[in-house]
C-alpha positions in Angstrom: -0.1 0.0 0.2 1.1 3.5 -0.8 1.4 5.9 2.0 2.4 10.0 1.7 5.5 10.9 3.4 5.2 14.7 3.5 5.3 15.4 -0.3 6.5 12.2 -1.5 5.1 8.5 -0.9 6.5 5.2 0.2 5.7 1.6 -0.9 6.3 -1.8 1.2 6.4 -5.2 -0.2 8.0 -8.3 -0.1 10.0 -7.9 -3.5 10.7 -4.7 -5.7 11.5 -5.3 -9.3 13.4 -2.4 -11.1 12.4 -2.3 -14.9 9.6 -3.5 -16.5 11.1 -5.2 -19.7 11.1 -9.0 -20.4 13.7 -9.6 -17.2 11.5 -7.7 -15.0 8.2 -8.9 -15.7 9.3 -12.3 -15.8 11.0 -12.1 -12.2 7.8 -10.4 -11.2 5.6 -13.0 -12.3 7.8 -15.8 -10.9 8.1 -14.1 -7.5 4.3 -13.3 -7.3 3.9 -17.0 -8.2 5.5 -18.0 -5.4 3.5 -16.2 -2.9 5.6 -12.7 -2.8 3.8 -9.4 -2.8 5.7 -7.7 -5.7 6.2 -3.8 -7.0 7.2 -3.3 -10.8 9.2 0.0 -10.9 9.8 1.7 -14.6 11.1 5.1 -15.6 9.1 5.0 -18.5 5.8 3.4 -19.9 7.2 -0.2 -19.4 8.3 -3.0 -22.1 11.9 -2.1 -22.2 14.0 -2.8 -25.0 12.1 -6.1 -25.7 8.9 -4.1 -26.9 11.3 -2.7 -29.2 13.0 -6.0 -30.4 11.8 -8.8 -33.0 10.5 -10.8 -30.1 12.4 -13.9 -30.6 13.4 -16.6 -28.0 16.0 -18.9 -28.4 14.5 -22.3 -27.2 14.9 -25.8 -27.7 15.3 -29.4 -26.7 12.3 -30.4 -28.3 9.9 -27.8 -28.3 6.1 -28.8 -29.7 7.1 -26.3 -32.5 10.0 -27.9 -33.6 8.2 -31.3 -33.6 5.5 -29.5 -35.5 7.9 -28.5 -37.9 9.5 -31.9 -38.3 13.0 -31.2 -36.6 14.4 -33.7 -33.5 16.4 -31.6 -30.9 17.4 -32.6 -27.5 18.6 -30.5 -24.8 22.0 -32.3 -25.3 22.4 -31.1 -28.9 21.2 -27.7 -27.7 23.9 -27.8 -25.2 26.7 -28.7 -27.5 25.7 -26.0 -29.8 25.4 -23.3 -27.4 28.8 -24.2 -25.5 30.6 -23.4 -28.8 28.7 -20.1 -29.1 28.9 -18.9 -25.3 32.5 -19.5 -25.0 32.5 -20.1 -21.3 30.2 -17.2 -20.4 28.4 -19.3 -17.7 29.2 -22.7 -16.3 28.8 -25.9 -17.8 26.2 -26.6 -15.3 24.4 -23.5 -15.6 24.1 -23.8 -19.5 22.6 -27.5 -18.9 20.0 -25.9 -16.4 19.0 -23.8 -19.3 19.0 -26.1 -22.0 17.3 -28.8 -20.0 14.4 -25.9 -18.8 14.3 -24.3 -22.1 11.1 -26.2 -23.2 9.5 -25.4 -19.7 10.2 -21.7 -20.1 8.6 -21.7 -23.4 5.7 -23.3 -21.9 5.3 -21.1 -19.0 5.8 -17.9 -21.7 2.5 -19.3 -23.5 0.8 -19.8 -20.1 1.6 -16.2 -19.8 -0.2 -15.4 -23.1 2.8 -15.1 -25.5 2.0 -16.4 -28.7 4.3 -18.9 -30.8 4.1 -20.8 -34.2 5.4 -23.5 -36.0 5.8 -22.2 -39.8 9.5 -22.6 -40.7 11.4 -20.1 -42.7 13.1 -21.8 -45.9 15.8 -19.4 -46.1 18.7 -18.0 -44.5 17.8 -14.5 -42.9 18.4 -12.2 -40.3 14.7 -12.1 -39.3 11.9 -14.0 -40.9 9.0 -12.0 -42.7 5.2 -12.3 -41.3 4.5 -15.7 -42.9 7.4 -17.7 -40.6 7.8 -17.9 -36.7 10.3 -20.7 -36.4 14.1 -19.9 -38.1 17.7 -20.9 -37.7 18.6 -17.8 -35.5 22.3 -18.5 -35.0 25.3 -20.4 -36.9 23.4 -23.6 -36.3 23.8 -24.8 -40.0 27.4 -23.7 -40.3 29.9 -26.5 -41.1 32.0 -25.9 -38.0 28.7 -25.8 -35.5 27.3 -28.5 -37.2 29.6 -30.7 -37.1 29.4 -30.6 -33.2 25.9 -30.9 -32.8 22.8 -31.6 -35.1 21.5 -28.2 -36.4 17.8 -27.5 -35.4 15.8 -24.1 -35.6 15.8 -22.7 -32.0 14.5 -19.1 -32.9 11.1 -18.8 -31.7 9.8 -15.7 -32.9 6.5 -14.3 -31.0 3.6 -14.5 -33.5 2.7 -10.7 -34.5 2.7 -8.8 -37.4 5.7 -6.7 -38.0 8.5 -6.7 -35.6 7.2 -9.1 -32.9 8.6 -7.3 -29.5 5.3 -5.7 -28.8 3.6 -9.3 -29.0 5.9 -10.9 -26.2 6.4 -7.7 -24.4 2.4 -6.9 -24.3 1.6 -10.4 -23.3 3.8 -10.4 -20.0 2.4 -7.0 -19.5 -1.1 -8.1 -19.4 -0.2 -11.2 -17.5 1.4 -8.9 -14.7 -1.5 -6.8 -14.5 -3.8 -9.8 -14.4 -2.1 -11.3 -11.4 -2.7 -8.2 -9.6 0.9 -7.1 -9.3 1.6 -3.6 -8.6 3.2 -1.5 -11.1 4.4 2.1 -10.9 5.7 3.5 -14.2 7.2 7.2 -14.8 9.5 6.2 -11.7 13.1 6.7 -11.8 15.2 4.6 -8.9 18.3 6.8 -8.1 19.4 5.0 -5.1 19.5 1.7 -3.0 18.8 1.5 0.6 21.3 -0.3 2.1 20.9 -1.3 6.2 23.9 -3.2 7.9 25.1 -4.7 4.3 21.8 -5.7 3.2 19.5 -4.0 0.5 16.2 -3.1 1.7 14.6 -1.1 -0.8 15.1 1.7 -3.4 14.6 5.6 -3.2 14.1 8.0 -6.4 11.3 10.3 -7.8 8.0 9.5 -9.5 5.5 11.6 -11.5 1.7 11.2 -9.5 0.0 8.4 -10.9 -2.8 9.1 -13.2 -1.5 12.6 -13.6 -1.6 14.3 -17.0 2.0 14.8 -16.8 2.4 11.1 -16.0 0.1 10.4 -19.1 2.0 12.7 -21.2 5.4 11.1 -20.1 4.3 7.8 -21.2 3.1 8.6 -24.3 6.5 10.7 -25.2 8.8 7.7 -23.9 6.5 5.3 -25.8 7.1 7.3 -28.9 10.6 7.3 -27.7 11.1 3.5 -27.7 11.9 3.3 -31.2 13.3 6.4 -32.3 16.7 5.7 -31.0 17.3 3.4 -34.2 15.5 5.0 -36.9 15.5 8.7 -35.9 18.4 9.3 -33.6 18.1 13.5 -33.8 14.3 13.2 -32.5 15.0 10.5 -29.8 17.8 13.1 -28.3 15.0 15.5 -28.2 12.5 13.7 -26.7 15.2 12.0 -24.0 15.9 15.6 -22.9 12.2 16.4 -22.7 11.4 13.5 -20.8 14.2 13.7 -18.2 13.3 17.6 -17.9 9.9 16.6 -17.0 11.2 14.1 -14.5 13.1 16.8 -12.8 10.7 19.5 -12.8 7.5 17.5 -11.9 8.4 14.7 -10.0 8.1 13.9 -6.3 10.2 12.0 -4.0 9.4 8.4 -3.6 10.8 5.1 -1.5 9.9 1.5 -1.6 10.7 -1.0 0.9 11.6 -4.5 0.1 11.1 -7.0 2.8 13.0 -9.6 0.7 14.8 -8.1 -2.2 15.2 -6.1 -5.0 15.8 -7.3 -8.2 17.5 -5.1 -11.0 16.2 -5.4 -14.5 17.1 -2.2 -15.9 18.9 -3.1 -19.0 22.5 -2.7 -20.5 24.5 0.6 -21.0 24.9 0.9 -24.8 23.2 4.7 -24.5 25.8 5.7 -22.1 28.3 6.9 -24.5 31.1 7.4 -21.9 30.9 3.9 -20.9 31.1 2.5 -24.1 34.2 4.6 -24.9 35.6 3.3 -21.8 35.0 -0.2 -22.1 34.7 -0.8 -26.1 35.6 2.5 -27.9 35.4 0.8 -31.3 31.6 0.3 -30.8 31.3 4.1 -30.7 30.8 3.8 -34.8 27.9 1.5 -34.2 24.5 3.1 -33.6 22.9 2.0 -30.5 20.3 -0.9 -30.2 18.0 -0.7 -27.4 15.9 1.8 -25.9 17.2 5.1 -23.9 16.8 3.1 -21.0 19.6 1.2 -21.7 22.1 3.8 -20.3 23.8 1.6 -17.5 21.4 3.1 -14.8 20.8 -0.8 -13.3 24.5 -1.6 -13.2 25.5 1.7 -11.6 23.0 0.7 -8.8 24.4 -2.4 -8.2 28.1 -1.1 -8.1 26.8 1.4 -5.6 26.1 -1.5 -3.0 29.3 -3.0 -3.7 28.5 -5.1 -6.7 31.3 -6.1 -9.2 30.9 -6.4 -13.1 32.0 -9.0 -15.7 32.3 -8.9 -19.4 31.7 -5.2 -19.9 33.9 -4.9 -22.7 31.8 -7.2 -24.5 29.4 -5.8 -27.1 27.4 -7.1 -30.0 27.7 -5.6 -33.1 24.9 -6.6 -35.7 26.4 -6.9 -39.3 23.8 -8.5 -41.3 23.8 -8.4 -45.3 20.9 -11.3 -45.1 18.2 -11.0 -46.8 18.5 -11.7 -49.2 20.2 -14.8 -48.6 22.0 -14.9 -52.2 24.4 -12.5 -50.8 26.3 -15.2 -48.7 27.8 -15.9 -52.3 30.2 -12.5 -51.9 33.1 -12.5 -50.3 33.9 -10.2 -47.2 37.4 -8.4 -47.3 39.4 -6.1 -44.8 41.3 -3.0 -46.3 44.4 -5.0 -47.5 41.8 -7.1 -49.3 42.1 -10.4 -47.8 39.0 -12.2 -46.9 37.9 -12.1 -43.0 35.7 -14.9 -42.6 32.8 -17.4 -43.8 30.1 -15.2 -45.5 27.3 -17.5 -44.0 28.2 -16.8 -40.4 25.6 -15.1 -38.1 25.5 -11.4 -38.2 27.0 -11.1 -34.6 29.7 -13.5 -35.3 30.7 -11.5 -38.7 30.7 -8.6 -36.5 33.1 -10.0 -34.1 35.4 -10.7 -36.6 35.2 -7.6 -38.5 36.1 -6.0 -34.7 39.5 -8.3 -35.5 40.0 -6.3 -38.7 39.8 -2.8 -37.2 35.8 -2.2 -37.8 36.1 -2.0 -41.8 34.9 -4.7 -43.8 33.5 -4.9 -47.5 31.2 -7.5 -49.0 32.2 -8.0 -52.9 30.2 -9.6 -55.4 29.4 -9.9 -59.2 26.6 -9.0 -61.7 24.8 -12.0 -61.5 24.7 -12.3 -57.6 23.8 -8.6 -57.7 20.6 -9.3 -60.1 20.0 -12.4 -58.1 19.8 -10.2 -54.9 17.4 -7.7 -56.5 15.0 -10.4 -57.6 14.8 -12.2 -54.3 14.8 -9.5 -51.8 10.9 -8.6 -51.8 10.0 -12.2 -50.9 12.9 -12.9 -48.2 12.8 -9.5 -46.5 10.3 -7.8 -44.3 9.0 -4.3 -45.1 11.4 -2.8 -42.4 14.2 -4.4 -43.7 13.4 -3.4 -47.1 14.0 0.1 -45.9 17.5 -0.4 -45.3 18.3 -3.0 -48.0 16.8 -1.1 -51.1 19.3 1.9 -50.5 22.1 -0.1 -49.8 21.8 -2.2 -52.7 20.8 0.5 -55.1 22.6 3.8 -53.8 25.0 2.6 -51.2 27.0 0.1 -53.2 30.2 0.8 -55.3 30.3 -0.5 -59.2 33.2 -1.2 -61.2 34.2 -3.2 -64.4 37.0 -5.3 -62.6 37.9 -6.2 -59.2 41.2 -3.8 -59.4 39.1 -0.7 -60.5 36.7 -1.7 -57.6 39.3 -1.8 -55.0 40.4 1.7 -56.2 37.1 3.1 -55.8 36.2 1.6 -52.5 40.3 2.2 -50.8 41.3 -1.1 -50.7 44.5 -3.0 -51.7 44.0 -3.9 -55.2 46.6 -6.6 -55.2 44.8 -8.3 -52.1 41.7 -8.2 -53.6 42.6 -9.8 -57.0 44.4 -12.6 -54.9 41.4 -13.4 -52.9 39.2 -13.4 -55.7 41.1 -15.6 -57.8 41.9 -18.1 -54.7 38.2 -17.9 -54.2 36.9 -18.4 -57.8 39.1 -21.0 -58.4 38.4 -23.2 -55.4 34.5 -22.6 -56.2 35.1 -23.4 -59.8 36.7 -26.6 -59.2 34.2 -27.6 -56.4 36.8 -27.6 -53.9 36.0 -27.4 -50.2 35.8 -23.6 -49.3 38.6 -23.1 -46.6 36.7 -21.1 -44.3 34.0 -23.6 -44.2 31.2 -22.2 -46.4 28.6 -24.5 -47.9 29.1 -25.6 -51.8 26.0 -24.1 -52.6 26.9 -20.9 -51.5 30.5 -21.2 -53.0 29.6 -19.5 -56.3 32.4 -17.9 -58.5 31.9 -14.1 -58.8 33.4 -13.6 -62.3 30.9 -11.9 -64.2 31.2 -8.0 -64.8 30.4 -5.6 -63.4 31.5 -6.1 -60.0 29.8 -4.6 -56.6 30.9 -3.9 -53.1 28.8 -2.8 -50.1 30.6 -1.3 -47.1 30.1 -3.6 -43.9 32.1 -1.2 -41.8 31.0 -0.6 -38.5 31.0 3.3 -39.6 29.1 2.6 -42.9 26.5 5.2 -43.7 24.7 3.8 -46.6 22.0 1.0 -46.1 22.1 -0.9 -43.2 23.6 0.3 -40.0 25.6 -1.5 -37.9 23.9 -1.7 -34.7 25.4 -2.6 -31.4 24.0 -4.0 -27.6 26.0 -4.3 -24.5 26.4 -7.9 -23.2 28.2 -7.4 -19.8 26.7 -6.2 -16.4 26.9 -7.2 -13.1 28.4 -10.5 -11.6 25.6 -12.6 -10.4 25.5 -16.3 -8.5 24.6 -18.5 -11.1 22.4 -20.6 -8.8 20.3 -17.5 -7.6 20.8 -14.4 -9.2 22.5 -12.5 -6.6 24.7 -9.8 -7.0 28.4 -10.8 -6.0 31.1 -8.8 -4.8 34.5 -8.5 -6.1 35.4 -11.4 -3.3 32.5 -13.6 -4.7 30.3 -12.9 -1.8 26.7 -12.2 -2.3 25.1 -9.0 -1.5 22.1 -10.0 0.5 18.6 -8.9 -0.9 20.2 -7.5 -4.1 19.3 -9.4 -7.4 20.4 -8.7 -11.2 18.7 -10.2 -14.4 18.5 -9.5 -18.1 21.2 -6.6 -19.1 21.5 -5.6 -16.2 23.6 -9.1 -15.3 26.5 -10.7 -17.1 24.6 -13.8 -18.0 24.2 -16.3 -20.8 25.1 -14.1 -23.6 27.8 -12.3 -21.4 30.5 -13.5 -24.2 28.7 -14.1 -27.5 25.3 -13.4 -29.0 22.7 -15.2 -31.3 19.2 -13.9 -31.9 16.8 -14.8 -29.2 19.4 -15.5 -26.6 19.0 -12.2 -24.8 15.3 -12.7 -24.3 15.8 -16.3 -23.4 18.4 -14.9 -20.7 15.8 -12.5 -19.5 13.4 -15.3 -18.9 15.9 -17.5 -17.3 17.7 -15.0 -15.0 14.4 -13.2 -14.3 12.5 -16.2 -13.0 15.4 -17.5 -11.0 16.1 -14.0 -9.3 12.0 -14.0 -9.0 12.0 -17.3 -7.3 14.9 -17.0 -4.9 14.0 -13.6 -3.7 10.0 -14.6 -3.2 11.4 -17.7 -1.3 14.1 -15.8 0.9 13.7 -15.9 4.7 13.1 -12.4 6.1 14.7 -11.6 9.3 
C-alpha cells in the first residue's frame, strides 16, 4: 500500500523489481507465483528493449513447434551447440540447466499469453517475414557448428505482425496486471537503501500516478522506444524533454523491500562514456535498444558493492541477409584479404570485423547482384526493405573489374585480386571452401560489373551496424544474487537480463538475450520470493 510521506510517497512489499522489460516482468511473475507481494518500477512506460525488439526467444530441446515443423532436437544437442557459441560465459552446469529447462520456459511463456507458431523459414535470414515464426537464428547450420551438434531451428519468434517485440512484451504486461502485481511507471530509481550490508529498498522520484503529466510522459516515452534506431535526432530531443519533466515535476519516492530488490533495467549502450571506456570501437555503431539502456541499473548495483564482468563485450550486428544470395559474396578487409565464412550469423561476422579494425566490404558480381534484387522482395520484411534497398541501389560501389573496384573503395587491389582468384578457383573446381562455406553458396564471382557494399562499423549507407552491450553485474549462477569482488553475495540484491552478465555475456545469437531475460528473471524472482526475512 502507498503512503504519503510529506510531499512524497512510499510502498512496502516483499520484492521490488526495477525495470519492466522481459527480465523484470518474468522476475515479478515468478516471485508473485511463489506467494510474494511484488512491486514493478519503470522509469518510462514499460516494455523495455524487448518491446522494441524482434520478440525472438531462443528455445529448443524438443519444443512442440520444433516437432510440428519436423525437426528433432534435445537438450544435449542444444547444449553442444551453445557451448561453442557462449565460450564459457557461464558454467557448463548453468548452461545445462538452461537447455534442460528451455522447453518449460517456453511453455511458461505460453501460459502467460505469449503466442508462438511452427511455420519454418525456408531461407537464411536475419529475421523472418510475417509468413514465418521458427527459424535458424544463429550459426546452427554453419559447418564448424553442425559438426559438433545436430542443427535445429531454435529461433521462436512471437507471433505478431511487423516486429514481434510488442506481441511478446504486451503479453507479459497483461499477465503482470492480470495477477494483480502493483506497477509504478514514470518512476526513476536513483538509490538503493542499504542497511547493515543488506539491500532493503529503493529511493528515487516519480510522477503522480494517473496525472496528466504522467500520461504525457508515458506517451512520449512510448514514442521514444523506437526513435533511437530510426530517428536518432528525434530521440535525443525526446530524451531531453523526458528528463526535464522528471526533474521538474516529480516528487520523492521510496519503496521498502522485505525480501529483495531485483535490478532488471537493461544494458548500457546509450551511455556513450561507458562504451568509450570499455569498447571504444563500438562508438562507430548505432546503439541498439532504448534510451533506458544507459547503465543506470548496473550503477545501482555497483553503488552497493556489486562487481561487474564482460563489460568490454558488445554485440555488433552486421547483417547483409536477406537476401540469402549475398552469402555468395566475399567479405574482405582493407588489405583485400578475406575475413570469414560469409554464412556466419551477423553478430559473429561483426566479431570478425572487430578483429580487422571495424572495416569490411562485401564483394560480389553482376549475377549475384541481379539475383539479390530479384529475391529481396519475397525474403525481406518491409522494415528490412527500407534499409536493404538503399544499400543495394544507392550505397553500393560498382566497377568493371575487381582492381578498379578496389581503387574506388580504398582497399589494396593486389590483395583483392589474390583473394578473388583463390576463391573463384576453389569454387569453380568444387574444392571445399577453406573457411567452411557450404558448397551451394560457393559460387564463382566472375561476371562484370563487380559490386561492393560497405560493411564497416561506420558505414553510412544502407543497413547501419547496430550494437548492444552484453556484460553487466556479476551474479551467483544459482540464485541471481549480485556478487562482490570477493565472490560473496550482497544480501537482498539481484540482477537479471542485461543488468547481469549472463548466458550471452560473451557472444550473442538472435533470441538468446530474451531467453536469458526469462531464465535469469525467473531465477531471481523465485529465490527472492523464497528468501527468509529476518
